[in-house]
Structures are given as C-alpha cells and as structure tokens.
VOGU-3710 file (C-alpha; in Angstrom, 3 decimals, decimal comma):
1> msqitkfari> 159,512/29,249/114,103  159,303/28,222/110,439  155,624/27,531/111,153  154,884/30,661/112,533  156,608/32,483/109,820  154,906/30,286/107,384  151,148/31,194/109,111  152,197/34,908/109,038  152,956/34,706/105,160  149,620/33,153/104,605
11> tlwlglagfa> 147,663/35,724/106,898  149,689/38,577/104,957  148,666/37,111/101,434  145,122/36,294/102,644  145,034/40,047/103,825  146,335/41,491/100,712  144,231/39,209/98,685  141,122/40,394/100,808  142,017/44,025/100,381  142,552/43,964/96,702
21> gatlviasaf> 139,373/41,841/96,533  137,735/44,555/98,210  139,382/47,224/96,226  138,442/45,166/93,273  134,709/45,121/94,204  134,777/49,060/95,321  136,706/49,831/92,007  134,289/48,002/89,929  131,202/49,448/91,959  132,492/52,884/91,400
31> lylspnlppv> 133,046/52,173/87,728  129,374/50,602/87,485  127,956/53,424/89,540  130,041/56,700/88,704  128,219/57,463/85,325  125,055/57,843/87,091  126,250/59,994/89,922  125,370/63,559/90,118  127,875/66,550/90,270  129,085/67,646/93,393
41> ealrdmqlqt> 129,412/71,147/92,466  125,756/71,236/91,922  125,385/71,479/95,697  126,788/75,116/95,711  123,845/76,017/93,430  121,355/73,794/94,956  118,013/75,515/96,051  116,179/74,264/99,044  112,546/74,269/99,172  111,622/77,360/100,953
51> plriytqdks> 108,350/78,731/101,518  106,864/82,081/100,444  107,037/84,628/102,676  105,153/87,879/102,734  106,185/91,100/104,457  104,949/94,885/104,949  106,665/97,643/103,405  108,472/98,212/106,691  109,472/94,319/106,726  107,459/92,877/109,449
61> liaefgekrr> 106,066/89,533/108,504  102,475/88,856/107,767  102,568/85,269/106,022  104,464/82,384/105,237  102,793/79,553/102,678  104,398/76,536/101,619  104,349/72,914/102,996  107,864/72,925/104,216  108,792/75,543/106,501  112,552/76,332/106,266
71> tpvdfedvpp> 114,568/79,543/106,824  118,201/78,820/105,842  121,105/80,200/107,758  124,625/80,499/107,255  127,280/78,619/108,997  128,570/81,627/110,876  125,135/82,369/112,349  124,669/78,961/114,135  125,926/78,943/117,691  128,885/76,787/118,479
81> llisavlaae> 127,105/74,804/120,907  124,583/73,943/118,501  127,177/72,569/116,091  128,710/70,466/119,257  125,257/68,918/119,933  124,559/67,953/116,347  128,310/66,447/116,265  127,793/64,544/119,469  124,640/63,061/118,261  125,287/62,170/114,549
91> ddrfydhhgv> 129,047/62,194/113,877  131,605/62,812/116,576  134,600/62,308/114,101  133,078/64,458/111,301  136,252/66,822/111,474  138,938/63,705/111,456  137,439/61,614/108,532  137,397/62,548/104,732  133,450/61,438/104,130  133,548/58,207/105,447
101> dikgllraas> 133,847/56,658/108,782  135,667/53,182/108,361  134,746/52,680/112,052  131,004/53,359/111,519  131,069/51,188/108,420  132,453/48,208/110,165  130,100/48,660/112,576  127,243/48,866/110,186  128,467/45,685/108,532  128,711/43,663/111,777
111> qllmtgsiqt> 125,104/44,564/112,037  124,588/43,229/108,724  126,003/39,875/109,677  124,523/39,258/112,690  120,805/40,562/111,871  120,760/40,153/108,087  119,682/43,971/107,598  121,059/47,406/107,462  120,768/48,801/110,963  122,245/52,095/111,826
121> ggstitmqva> 124,090/52,457/108,189  127,343/53,853/109,478  126,641/57,160/107,913  128,887/60,326/108,469  127,131/63,726/108,277  128,611/64,163/104,682  126,989/60,724/103,652  123,815/62,256/104,908  124,373/65,356/102,952  124,636/62,896/99,979
131> knyflshert> 121,699/61,282/100,651  119,370/64,066/101,559  120,358/66,029/98,565  120,922/63,481/95,856  119,595/59,963/96,798  116,344/58,230/98,009  115,816/56,834/101,539  115,563/53,196/100,429  117,899/50,762/102,109  120,128/49,010/99,415
141> fsrkfneifl> 123,465/48,262/98,577  123,866/50,478/95,519  122,311/53,516/97,185  124,878/52,801/100,091  127,647/52,708/97,440  126,630/55,837/95,891  126,272/57,540/99,304  129,752/56,589/100,040  131,322/57,929/96,502  129,486/60,985/96,595
151> alqieqelsk> 130,683/61,627/100,355  134,356/61,141/99,042  133,616/63,797/96,421  131,819/66,257/98,428  134,545/66,184/101,093  137,089/66,932/98,327  134,725/69,659/96,725  133,589/71,391/99,943  134,991/72,504/103,097  133,441/70,955/106,598
161> eeilelylnk> 131,727/74,460/107,116  129,856/74,112/103,673  128,823/70,826/104,373  127,190/71,402/107,834  125,505/74,475/106,584  124,073/72,326/103,879  123,250/69,577/106,574  121,706/72,066/109,039  119,452/73,816/106,439  118,330/70,306/104,833
171> iflgkraygi> 117,168/67,885/107,683  113,667/67,005/108,422  112,987/67,752/112,252  109,469/67,176/112,517  106,167/69,336/112,507  106,925/70,522/108,640  110,057/71,758/110,044  113,205/71,531/107,818  116,316/72,805/108,914  117,224/73,902/112,656
181> eaaaqvyygk> 116,231/77,213/112,288  112,687/76,503/111,211  112,742/73,668/113,812  113,610/76,632/116,774  110,931/78,336/115,436  108,325/75,430/115,519  109,103/74,169/118,525  110,377/77,078/120,737  109,014/80,161/119,034  112,433/81,277/118,896
191> tikdlaldqf> 115,388/81,742/116,453  118,243/79,538/117,213  120,334/82,338/118,703  118,015/82,476/121,593  117,980/78,670/122,712  119,562/77,253/125,625  121,564/74,273/126,029  118,916/71,817/126,753  117,119/72,871/123,631  120,084/72,514/121,438
201> amlaglpkgp> 120,411/69,057/122,299  116,841/68,371/121,946  116,909/69,521/118,662  120,125/67,452/117,683  118,276/64,391/118,779  115,436/64,945/116,440  117,271/63,768/112,865  117,428/60,119/114,004  113,592/59,990/114,636  111,492/63,358/113,711
211> stlnpianps> 108,197/61,553/114,957  109,254/58,955/117,426  111,937/61,291/119,303  109,604/64,330/119,182  109,256/66,463/122,262  105,840/67,144/121,556  104,297/63,769/120,260  106,730/61,959/122,734  108,287/63,739/125,254  109,428/60,819/127,390
221> raiirrnwil> 111,712/59,335/124,692  112,732/62,861/123,438  114,154/63,670/126,955  116,010/60,206/126,740  117,583/61,223/123,671  118,399/64,846/124,687  120,362/63,398/127,925  122,306/60,907/126,163  123,656/63,796/123,773  124,139/66,013/126,637
231> grmlelgyin> 126,169/63,063/128,058  128,246/62,490/124,534  128,808/66,224/124,911  130,053/66,144/128,536  132,351/62,891/127,257  133,716/64,907/124,299  134,498/67,992/126,261  131,944/70,214/124,697  130,465/71,087/127,832  131,621/71,039/131,700
241> nqdyqiavak> 129,845/68,962/134,435  128,159/72,142/135,631  126,492/72,640/132,179  125,746/69,159/132,004  123,685/69,051/135,482  121,556/72,153/134,938  120,601/70,874/131,409  119,787/67,700/132,201  117,606/68,856/134,861  115,166/70,889/132,792
251> pvsatthgtq> 111,949/69,846/131,887  110,566/69,720/128,041  109,860/73,015/127,258  108,621/72,480/123,667  105,321/73,504/122,229  103,890/73,678/119,036  104,467/77,268/117,522  102,559/77,986/114,368  104,216/81,009/111,941  104,944/84,112/114,180
261> vdvsaayaae> 103,393/86,851/112,180  104,259/90,204/113,169  101,019/92,046/111,852  97,585/90,858/111,331  97,075/91,460/107,589  95,690/87,836/106,666  93,255/89,643/103,913  96,091/91,492/102,280  98,398/88,467/102,516  95,936/86,140/100,530
271> lahqemlkry> 95,957/88,727/97,972  99,738/88,913/97,515  99,598/84,899/97,901  97,376/84,714/94,813  99,323/87,264/92,700  102,323/85,006/93,337  100,344/81,930/92,057  99,410/83,612/88,969  103,020/84,602/88,695  105,048/81,756/89,430
281> grnaytdgyt> 102,386/78,573/89,873  103,183/75,939/92,648  106,843/77,065/92,544  105,677/80,151/94,569  105,454/77,864/97,650  109,227/76,096/97,167  111,444/78,588/95,858  112,012/80,950/98,719  110,131/84,079/97,263  110,074/87,116/99,615
291> vyttikaplq> 107,178/89,532/99,010  107,025/93,307/100,071  103,752/94,871/99,941  102,760/98,182/100,197  101,013/97,583/103,791  102,392/99,691/106,564  102,693/97,796/109,677  101,540/100,463/112,348  98,519/101,476/109,850  97,476/97,781/109,454
301> nkaqhavvdg> 97,342/97,163/113,227  95,466/100,173/113,420  92,937/99,331/111,060  92,543/95,882/112,266  91,763/97,307/115,929  89,469/100,025/114,362  87,361/97,514/112,464  87,205/94,960/115,424  86,247/97,701/117,797  83,639/99,389/115,526
311> llaydqrhgy> 82,121/96,273/115,021  82,012/95,318/118,688  80,489/98,829/119,400  77,744/98,169/117,028  77,332/94,591/118,466  76,901/96,322/122,002  74,464/98,751/120,953  72,008/95,879/119,560  72,107/93,386/122,552  73,522/90,328/124,137
321> rgpeqqlspk> 72,470/87,037/121,960  73,508/84,578/124,652  76,102/81,926/124,584  77,658/80,425/121,480  76,750/77,103/122,940  75,385/75,460/126,172  77,463/72,686/127,613  75,866/70,237/129,706  77,375/70,597/133,005  78,700/67,150/134,431
331> dgedslslwq> 79,979/66,239/138,161  83,462/66,725/139,036  86,759/66,641/136,711  84,676/65,173/133,623  82,854/68,427/133,400  86,168/70,229/133,281  87,598/67,848/130,991  85,037/67,879/128,602  84,867/71,826/128,493  88,727/72,108/128,098
341> kvlsntatlg> 88,564/69,844/125,135  85,669/72,102/123,251  87,853/75,235/124,371  91,168/73,822/122,748  89,157/73,455/119,536  87,677/76,906/119,651  89,819/79,362/118,104  90,168/83,183/119,362  88,717/85,506/116,940  89,022/89,421/116,757
351> glipavvinv> 90,811/88,779/120,421  87,673/87,389/121,794  88,836/84,644/123,995  86,378/81,670/124,427  85,488/80,511/127,906  83,054/78,462/129,602  81,138/79,630/132,827  81,761/77,341/135,754  80,325/79,183/138,585  77,811/82,324/138,893
361> tdstfdalln> 76,922/84,202/141,909  74,709/87,412/141,980  77,771/89,635/141,493  80,397/87,760/139,518  80,961/84,772/137,579  84,188/82,300/136,981  84,992/81,235/133,433  87,539/78,619/132,381  89,790/79,819/129,333  90,967/78,023/126,770
371> ngetvtvewq> 94,466/78,065/128,143  93,245/76,463/131,279  93,410/79,264/133,455  90,072/80,571/135,633  89,117/84,305/135,816  86,564/86,082/137,615  84,183/88,612/135,623  83,118/91,334/138,290  79,587/92,926/138,045  81,187/96,365/137,003
381> pelaqtrsfi> 79,363/98,920/135,474  79,839/97,458/131,698  78,450/94,046/132,634  75,556/95,819/134,579  74,568/97,319/131,559  74,045/94,260/129,546  70,907/93,945/127,799  69,355/90,992/125,842  68,861/91,384/122,025  65,385/90,980/121,091
391> tinsrsapyq> 64,975/92,638/117,677  67,532/94,673/115,369  65,440/97,616/116,971  64,887/96,715/120,536  66,508/95,317/123,540  65,534/94,243/127,037  65,801/96,064/130,051  69,266/96,075/131,843  69,844/92,704/133,870  70,091/93,216/137,542
401> spqdfisigd> 72,496/90,376/138,314  74,841/87,574/136,155  72,548/85,147/137,321  69,687/86,831/135,203  71,589/85,745/131,905  74,626/83,754/132,574  74,595/80,103/133,346  77,172/77,353/134,173  78,257/75,644/130,954  77,794/78,735/128,958
411> lirlkkdshs> 80,320/79,016/126,056  80,938/82,855/125,923  83,788/85,266/124,987  85,585/87,304/127,194  88,013/90,458/126,570  90,281/92,635/128,651  89,172/96,386/128,734  91,603/99,231/129,142  91,817/98,584/132,774  93,035/94,744/132,312
421> lwqlsqlpaa> 89,587/93,665/134,048  87,766/91,057/132,149  84,394/91,842/130,265  81,734/89,603/128,868  81,678/90,097/124,937  80,383/88,296/121,760  81,350/87,443/118,313  79,234/90,380/116,419  76,901/89,106/113,679  77,703/92,184/111,529
431> qaalisldss> 80,769/92,406/109,230  82,902/95,476/108,339  85,952/96,426/106,000  88,266/99,284/105,633  90,699/99,834/102,778  93,235/102,776/102,730  95,024/104,007/99,828  98,235/106,399/99,311  96,094/108,790/97,066  99,168/109,805/94,865
441> ngailslvgg> 99,882/106,409/93,663  97,160/104,143/94,743  99,691/102,171/96,972  97,413/100,197/99,678  98,482/101,120/103,201  96,093/98,975/105,134  93,427/96,618/104,029  90,892/94,581/106,738  88,439/92,321/104,817  86,339/91,442/107,977
451> fdfqqskfnr> 86,380/90,883/111,547  88,588/87,977/111,534  90,135/85,683/108,616  89,646/82,760/110,435  86,017/83,190/110,985  85,791/84,276/107,178  87,910/84,399/104,510  85,636/86,204/102,340  87,490/89,762/101,552  84,745/92,233/101,674
461> vtqaarqpgs> 87,234/95,071/100,571  87,571/92,917/97,201  84,472/90,445/96,975  81,492/92,193/98,774  79,819/94,199/96,003  77,403/96,257/97,962  74,911/99,256/97,473  77,181/102,438/97,896  74,237/104,973/98,619  74,917/108,475/99,303
471> nfkpfiytaa> 78,773/107,303/98,993  78,376/107,575/95,151  76,995/111,041/95,300  80,004/112,556/94,725  80,547/111,237/91,103  77,094/112,488/90,066  78,064/115,982/91,387  81,369/116,030/89,586  79,696/115,042/86,390  77,500/118,071/87,101
481> ldkgyspasl> 80,104/120,799/87,671  81,893/119,467/84,745  78,723/120,007/82,588  78,666/123,636/83,998  76,703/123,649/87,243  78,315/125,248/89,946  78,031/124,894/93,916  75,438/127,622/93,848  73,363/126,242/91,231  69,851/125,634/92,448
491> indapivfed> 67,694/122,270/92,280  64,466/121,592/94,099  64,504/119,422/96,628  60,809/118,525/96,840  58,577/115,301/96,407  58,526/113,677/93,326  56,774/110,388/91,682  57,949/108,231/88,925  55,289/105,903/87,533  56,469/102,358/86,122
501> agqentwrpt> 53,714/101,421/83,807  55,687/98,194/82,867  55,882/96,853/86,392  52,898/98,963/87,796  54,856/100,363/90,645  55,223/103,581/91,534  58,666/105,053/93,050  58,616/107,769/95,579  62,100/108,563/96,681  62,411/110,650/99,845
511> nssgkflgpt> 65,258/112,071/101,983  66,250/110,386/105,245  64,890/112,960/107,089  61,519/112,764/105,442  61,748/116,582/104,900  62,141/118,772/101,834  63,978/122,332/101,549  62,800/123,603/98,371  65,458/125,299/95,918  68,653/124,244/97,502
521> rlrkalyqsr> 72,321/124,882/96,353  74,303/122,004/95,022  77,048/122,414/97,862  74,183/122,441/100,429  72,528/119,492/98,801  75,798/117,454/98,907  76,817/118,128/102,712  73,014/117,417/103,738  72,869/114,550/101,183  69,619/115,246/99,942
531> nlvsirllrs> 68,080/112,534/97,717  65,845/114,440/95,689  68,557/117,002/94,461  70,680/113,978/93,168  67,594/112,412/91,448  66,797/115,793/89,536  70,216/116,634/88,939  70,567/113,128/87,193  67,774/113,879/85,221  68,904/116,971/84,144
541> lginhtidyi> 72,395/115,691/82,962  71,392/112,683/81,642  71,850/109,043/82,478  74,009/108,066/79,598  75,922/111,491/79,698  76,480/110,663/83,554  77,659/107,048/83,242  80,077/107,950/80,465  81,642/110,450/82,540  81,817/108,629/85,818
551> srfgfdteql> 83,388/105,624/84,114  86,620/107,439/83,990  86,657/106,877/87,710  87,060/103,203/87,207  83,561/101,763/87,830  82,081/99,133/85,570  79,508/100,739/83,579  77,766/97,344/82,832  76,951/97,319/86,271  75,530/100,703/86,715
561> pkdlslalgs> 71,753/100,805/86,449  70,598/102,829/83,463  67,820/104,465/85,550  67,452/107,319/88,101  68,435/105,235/90,808  71,810/105,527/90,121  71,644/109,009/91,948  71,079/107,115/94,959  73,849/104,355/94,747  71,399/101,428/94,519
571> hsvtplsivs> 73,890/99,639/92,413  76,689/97,286/93,892  80,376/98,038/93,983  83,211/96,951/96,273  84,797/99,018/98,697  88,033/98,848/96,936  86,466/100,439/93,841  85,117/103,057/95,917  88,198/104,202/97,681  89,904/103,995/94,336
581> aysvianggy> 87,341/106,618/92,825  87,654/108,924/95,994  91,488/108,766/95,536  91,023/110,721/92,116  89,083/113,386/94,146  91,747/113,400/97,060  94,604/113,956/94,738  93,337/116,676/92,450  91,717/114,691/89,635  94,453/112,034/88,595
591> kvipylvdri> 93,779/108,285/88,157  95,732/106,096/90,087  95,387/102,268/90,328  95,196/100,397/93,486  98,536/97,982/93,993  99,576/95,849/96,802  102,763/94,016/95,957  105,696/96,434/95,900  108,233/94,368/94,971  109,236/90,223/94,769
601> ealdgsilyk> 112,631/89,098/96,133  114,449/85,867/94,997  116,133/83,452/97,664  119,477/85,167/96,907  118,008/88,726/97,380  117,701/89,804/93,728  114,722/91,626/92,570  112,431/89,944/90,355  109,605/92,563/90,137  109,476/96,229/91,375
611> anpptvcpqc> 106,107/98,285/91,119  106,464/101,146/89,083  102,745/102,751/89,344  101,461/105,838/87,521  101,863/108,507/90,284  100,493/112,075/90,425  102,637/114,705/89,174  100,932/118,113/88,497  104,256/119,593/87,194  104,667/116,928/84,410
621> ennktaptte> 101,498/118,266/82,589  103,383/120,913/81,613  106,703/118,882/81,139  106,003/117,093/77,943  109,549/115,173/78,023  108,361/113,130/81,340  108,956/109,820/80,502  105,838/107,259/79,591  105,423/103,902/80,290  106,047/103,011/76,831
631> ematledilq> 109,316/105,033/76,978  110,626/103,101/80,064  113,043/100,621/78,812  113,468/97,563/80,838  112,949/96,753/84,608  116,480/96,398/85,010  116,726/99,974/83,552  114,404/100,861/85,839  116,099/99,731/88,900  119,300/100,798/87,990
641> qdapppaaer> 118,770/104,042/86,955  115,990/104,722/89,278  114,082/106,140/86,564  110,779/108,355/87,732  107,509/106,715/87,478  105,060/107,306/84,944  102,720/110,113/85,551  99,109/109,403/86,221  96,521/110,446/83,715  94,457/113,297/84,735
651> iieprvayli> 90,540/112,631/84,257  88,901/115,588/86,091  89,620/118,926/84,955  91,565/121,023/87,310  88,796/123,419/88,260  86,143/120,711/88,559  88,382/118,844/90,893  88,953/122,154/93,056  85,362/122,641/93,148  84,427/118,942/94,172
661> dsmmrdvvkk> 86,771/118,825/96,726  85,659/122,162/98,285  82,163/120,686/98,335  83,081/117,984/99,952  85,184/119,582/102,664  81,793/120,933/103,947  80,283/117,309/104,345  82,945/117,516/107,240  82,590/121,011/108,392  78,787/121,278/108,673
671> gtgrkaqvlr> 77,166/118,058/106,868  76,790/114,304/107,806  80,535/114,015/108,427  80,873/116,522/111,311  82,153/114,032/113,522  85,393/113,850/111,726  86,010/117,476/113,178  87,247/115,795/116,035  90,816/115,088/114,114  91,323/119,083/114,081
681> rsdlagktgt> 92,342/119,214/110,389  91,048/121,444/107,851  91,950/119,096/104,686  89,594/116,430/105,591  86,576/115,786/103,262  84,259/112,773/102,464  80,805/111,212/102,282  78,633/109,292/104,257  76,369/106,424/102,682  73,220/104,595/104,132
691> tngptdawfs> 71,003/102,252/101,778  67,635/101,640/102,339  66,864/99,457/105,388  69,401/100,658/106,238  71,513/97,397/105,148  74,510/99,120/104,234  76,711/101,671/106,168  79,560/103,828/104,308  82,106/106,535/104,907  84,816/107,244/102,474
701> gygggvatta> 87,088/110,378/102,782  90,327/111,651/102,629  93,039/114,021/104,224  96,736/114,312/104,175  97,217/112,598/100,928  95,567/109,109/102,534  92,047/108,055/100,944  90,286/105,704/103,148  86,851/103,854/102,837  85,143/102,032/105,864
711> wvgfdnnall> 81,957/99,967/105,324  79,546/98,057/107,862  76,854/95,459/107,093  75,599/92,368/107,077  76,650/89,212/104,891  73,236/88,372/104,152  72,027/92,214/103,816  70,153/91,930/107,138  69,031/95,196/108,271  71,629/97,269/110,583
721> grreyggsaa> 68,759/98,712/112,648  66,605/102,372/112,380  69,406/104,254/113,940  72,417/102,833/111,973  73,658/105,275/109,537  76,947/106,011/107,675  77,929/108,617/110,252  76,736/106,443/113,250  78,361/102,862/112,296  80,995/103,141/109,739
731> lpiwldfmsl> 82,618/106,775/110,408  83,871/105,951/113,845  85,910/103,151/112,088  87,099/105,538/109,573  87,812/108,166/112,358  89,856/105,632/114,633  92,027/104,745/111,562  92,685/107,990/110,401  93,415/109,290/113,517  96,974/107,463/113,535
741> alqgrpevnp> 97,152/107,724/109,632  97,218/111,218/109,724  99,709/111,876/112,401  102,741/113,261/111,061  101,318/114,079/107,486  100,808/117,745/106,749  97,670/119,043/105,490  97,016/119,011/101,965  95,224/122,022/100,813  95,039/122,539/96,757
751> vqpegiitvk> 96,168/125,636/95,080  93,351/127,116/93,606  93,666/126,766/89,877  93,740/129,518/87,213  90,253/130,301/85,937  88,550/129,976/89,723  87,085/132,794/90,991  85,711/133,536/94,142  82,154/135,561/94,235  79,858/136,697/97,157
761> idpdtgllaq> 76,203/135,374/96,506  72,847/135,418/98,180  72,474/131,848/99,763  68,892/131,727/98,796  69,232/132,133/95,255  72,593/131,609/94,239  72,962/134,667/92,613  75,323/137,548/93,436  74,659/139,166/96,760  73,314/142,847/96,977
771> pgqsnaifey> 75,746/145,275/98,511  75,434/145,152/102,047  73,418/141,940/102,448  74,006/140,509/105,830  73,569/136,720/105,057  75,789/136,976/101,873  78,371/134,304/101,549  81,506/133,446/99,229  81,438/130,813/96,650  83,856/129,409/94,428
781> fraenapkrs> 82,920/129,431/90,385  84,852/128,463/87,017  84,992/132,042/85,876  82,610/131,176/82,769  79,752/130,295/85,123  80,001/132,994/87,548  76,521/134,466/88,405  76,465/137,871/86,222  73,265/139,003/88,029  71,980/139,865/91,631
791> nqaspspsnl> 68,587/138,605/92,695  67,040/142,217/91,988  68,032/141,878/88,556  66,042/138,599/87,902  63,662/136,456/90,121  64,863/133,362/88,329  65,749/130,667/91,309  68,844/129,489/89,082  71,986/131,532/87,780  73,047/128,973/85,296
801> lneeqredif> 70,178/126,980/83,541  68,184/127,693/80,637  64,360/127,616/80,671  63,929/124,304/79,276  66,385/122,829/82,224  64,301/124,469/84,767  61,027/123,371/83,703  62,769/119,745/83,755  64,142/120,455/87,337  61,470/122,482/88,958
//
C-alpha cells in the first residue's frame, strides 16, 4: 500500500511539475508575444475587402469591380441550417469552448509527435478568425501561440454570434469568392437564403480545401466531403434521417456564375468605374463603395434593345455575309466535340447565340448551340428572304433553299423571334450609339456605346468623334436668330462654287436631293435641311462670330473648322457633346452639364458624395436671392438641409430659344424627321444628320424633358449605303427608345415669352400677307424684327437684310 501511495505521490508531483512547466512555458510565450499582438477591439471596426458595386438610379446592379467577390451579411440573415453545417464541418464544440478546444490541440500535438509536422492544427472557428484577420498562414509555433492567445482574447471581447459573423464573411471559398454570400452567388447563382441543405453542406466543406474540394474543379471529392458533413449534422442532431437521405442523394448542382447584373449597362458602368478610380485609386476595388448612377433601368434596357434591333435591321437590309467560321466536319462524335469546344469559347453577343450547322435539308437546317442543345431552323418567310451581301449597295437575289447558302460546319448566329422561332442572324459590321439626358439637369438616363461591350469596349458615345452633318445646323440657325434673322428670313437655295487657289480645288456643295428651291425661308430650309441655305447663312453671319456664339453650347472651338464647311457639320464631335447641346434647346436655353454618378456610399451606407448639378429654374432668373454654387456651404449642409440645386445658366435669349424650338418642331411635323409623328406628340423636335458617303447617320431630338441622340456608322468610316440616311438608319433607333422614355411624361410646350409676336406672312416672300391672301401663314417674330411691309410695298425678297447683306446672299 505504501508503494502505491508513493507512486501516486510521484505521479501527482510529476503532473504538477508538468502543469507548472506548461504554465510557465505558456506564460513566458504570452509575455514574449503579447506586446506584438494586435488589439482585438479592432475587429469591430475591421473593414473587409469588398468590391465596388455600381447601380442604376432605381437600385438595379449593373457592374461589380474587384479581385475579391464579397457580400458581407449579418449573422441574423444567415440560415440556421447553414450555421449548423459550418459548425459540423469546422468546430462542433464552438458554443462549449472559450476560443481554444483542448481536445483539438491534443489531437494536433499527437500528430506532431507521430509525424514530425503539424497536420490539422486543432484550430477552432475563433482561432481561424484570429488567423484570417490578424496573422499569416505559415505553420510555425510562434504563429500558433499568437493564434491561441488572440482567440482567448477574442472570446472575451466578442459574442459567439459576432465571431461567427466575422468568420462567415472572411473565409475564402474558391473562385474569387470570399464569404458565404459571395460563394452562394458564385456556385449557385442564388443568395444563401435560397439554398437547400445539400448546398449548405457543400459550402461548409469548402474552407478545408477551396481548390481541392471545389464542386466545379473536383466534384467527386467535393461530394465525399459534403456527405461527410451531412453525416456529422445527423450525428449531432442538427438534421433528421429523412433530411439526410434526401440531401446525400442529390447530385452536384454547382456551376460557375458570374456577377448577376440586372441591367445591361456596361458602357455606363465603365464610365462610373473610371470616375471612382480617379477619386479613390486602387481602394475603389476593396473598400466596399456603392455607386448609384443616374441611369434608369427600364430606359437602359430599352436603349440597349433599340441599338441592337436598329443595327440588326440595318444589317439585314444589306445582306448575309456568310458564316463567321467554317469548321471542317469530322466523322462521328469527334466533330461534335470539336464544335462544342469552339462554341464554348465563343461569346453570345447582343443576344445573338453562336451555333454550328450540323445538318442541312432543302427546307430546314439543324444547329448545335453553345449550351449543347440542338435546334431546327425552319424555312420560314424571314429565312426565305435571305440575300447575300455583294457590295454596300447591292445584294443577291433571294435564295430558294437553305442548301444554297448554308453548309455543315458553318459557325453562325441564331436568335429567337417574337414567336419563339429560331432565325438566322449575324453580327452586324456597323456600330451604333445612343445617349439620353434629362434636359433639366443633364442626368444621363441611358447610355449605349456600341452593339455589345464584350465585342468592343470602345465607347462611341464619349470616344467616337464623328462628323455630325446636318445634325449641327440648329446651332448655326440659333446664331442667326440671335443676330436678328427670323424664321421668315429668305436665303437663296441655289448652286454656289468656291475656288480654293491654295489647293487648286473647287468646292461645289449641293443638297442631298440635288435640287434647289431658290429663295427659301429659314424655317423651311431647316426642316428640309437645305445645305446651300446653311452655307450662305454662315457666310452672312461670319465664321468667327458664329463660332464664338456656338461655343456657349459646350463645343470645343479649337476643333471647329474656320471655313464654310462648318455649316454642313464637317468637323468631328461626339454624340455626348451633341446631345448636351440639344438639351439647351430642349430646356428653353439653359446650359446643363451631363453627369452620371448621382451619389457614392461607403460600406456602412454613409453618403460620401451627392451630385448637385445646375438645374433649369426659370423662376430663379427673377429671384436674385436664389443660392449659387459658391453660396452652398458644405456637402453636409446640402444633405442635411436639402438645399435647392444651383440654377443653370441661361445661354440663349428666351425669344431666340422659343423660335429655334418652334422651327425644330417643324422638322418632325413636315421635314426629314416626319417618322417621329408615330409617337403622336406635339412637343417633339429634332434634326436628322447624314454626312457625305454617307458615312454617318444621326438623329437628335427631344420631347417631354428628354433629349436623345442616336448615331449609326462604321468604326472605320466605311460607307453606310446610298439609301441610308439619318431618317432611315438612326431615327428608328431614336423612336424605339423614345416610345418608352416618353411614357408617362406630359407634353412640354414652352410659354411664349414677352416680345414674341405672331404675324401673318406671305410664305414666298416672308413679308406681310395681303388681306385675304389664300396661302398666307402665321409666323413667330421677335417684335423688333417683325416685317413692316407687304410684298406690294416692296419687291425685296428679304424682310430683314440690308442691301449689302442681300448682295452677299443672293
């Protein structure tokens, strides 16, 4: 008995000595390492690397930028079953320990003694939080001690729920996904609230091996790990046997999902992205900024469809150019495998799906789609009208059968029509752009810079400087009205020749119709787009004077030609600069500045920036106490006091603005923009534009407080075709978009300003009409410029110009 007692005492003393030694080692380690440990309270303010997200005005996602995909979630928003799956996989004693699981550490220690290296590490979720937020991932004793000490501190400072929230938002789960919400989006295209039990278990298995246990990269290993976690959940009582059996029987359902955008607005998103980089540098990608743009989701979707449909309609008018590629057919499955591989690397652009022809008959052809599906294209009326492209101005006769122009192995494009029938299509060679503004403040409502951003990132709204042609004429006419001309002023529409001795060239400008009308009123000359009238008008005004006047619209005067070709829009401008200038006419003469970013929010929802653009405010002109930009105190004051925006500057005299608006409405009522009457509104105004060739087709116009410009052309300035004009190529795109943009918007008809009078005139002379004259018409004039004489009182063809001016013009 005495020997047993002696042995027990020795054992006890050895145990106490070992415990004391361990305590001493731990205490020493703590004293040595603690000065370098980060403060745990920093976790409460820890900012996770969260990508930049860009939204429309109505909170639809249009883009995400950043290397790490992460969407932080609050603990209360995490489904309980997902919490259970994570605990079963990583730390089932999480709610029982205080940051360190002794059993886990002993297991890790035994592995160290047996293998000579640390294997599992025995880390709890709290220890992983310490490592992920504060420490490196190297496997050393010092790092492990730091991890333990930090875990103990974390448990004292934070609740279990706070620790779990930190863990679930930080962990890397493969495929650039950080945190469970991002992983749910990446692997299943859903939010965590919409996942099933088997998917919870799959996500819970990823922290152990984001690459090796990835359900996309290694589905067989992933499903083994998932089923083990489900078994642990059953063993721990988190689920019942029925739930377990259903979940383990399900196949792997994970696939790669990109960022799920709600609206196709890549060109606008890239502009906002570049602005954020200017403001915040590389931090824009990681600090969780949220940008709300001025884009309206329904209008942006409509704009995108209008551009695509307009380009496809143009393309169809000029014929089928053949397949994108001809893939050599092979026998058996090898052909299909080859073709499927090519299709998987071919993007869907503008909604046009890539496909390879696998069979052709005299009335149908079958095609393999990029998703592996096989579809049949019938010899329906649309296909039966197919003609081949020969030149920009000619096509072949219609084909009689698909066999005449379709071959096995052709890589083509397909789309579905309104009846869900497959149609042959092709990527258009031409490009188009559309930009729409709120004319009261310059907010960009819609922006489409090309057929598809994936095809070309070149933004034709902001980067393509193109000749505007007659789209520029309204600004010449506005300058003329400001100088004393009236809508009834006569200018001779007749041939004119300019000799250029320096270049030994002769310039003989002409009208698009090749016809001349003789003396023509300015109103008629504008709505019929008479080139010779514009040239003579510019010569009378003076080039320098005109350039000085139109500079107020925002055009870069250094880029404007110092010759008479200015009257025909021979210089290069962007669609953005054109629509900005048209907004001035649309809003009654006020300068507004286009802007895209409405506000920027930090990760916590606080507002870092709020746009406060100059806004049209007619009543402010008579209210001298209206606040100016300089008088606005600080951004905080603006946000808190909801101060009114600064008043936009008036740059066109009210009566001049009224007259040019009236003249441009006639372009729609009886001129080159007559197709716009289909919208059945009286407030529409605009102007077509077609350049020599033609190479550029434009339509810019406005109504209901919305100003929009549409452009069509080739990036390489190739010809559009002799029957392609602003009214045939660009106006249909404008109309398609405006049919939605104007819905619910009341008609905007300006109030006739003081000093404008209405006079009955002779349409042939622009002078006062005779009493009872049957063809007399009413015309608007500034009071001081109204005609005082009838055509009987003076045979002069002009009611305003002096003798010197008449000689110059006629």
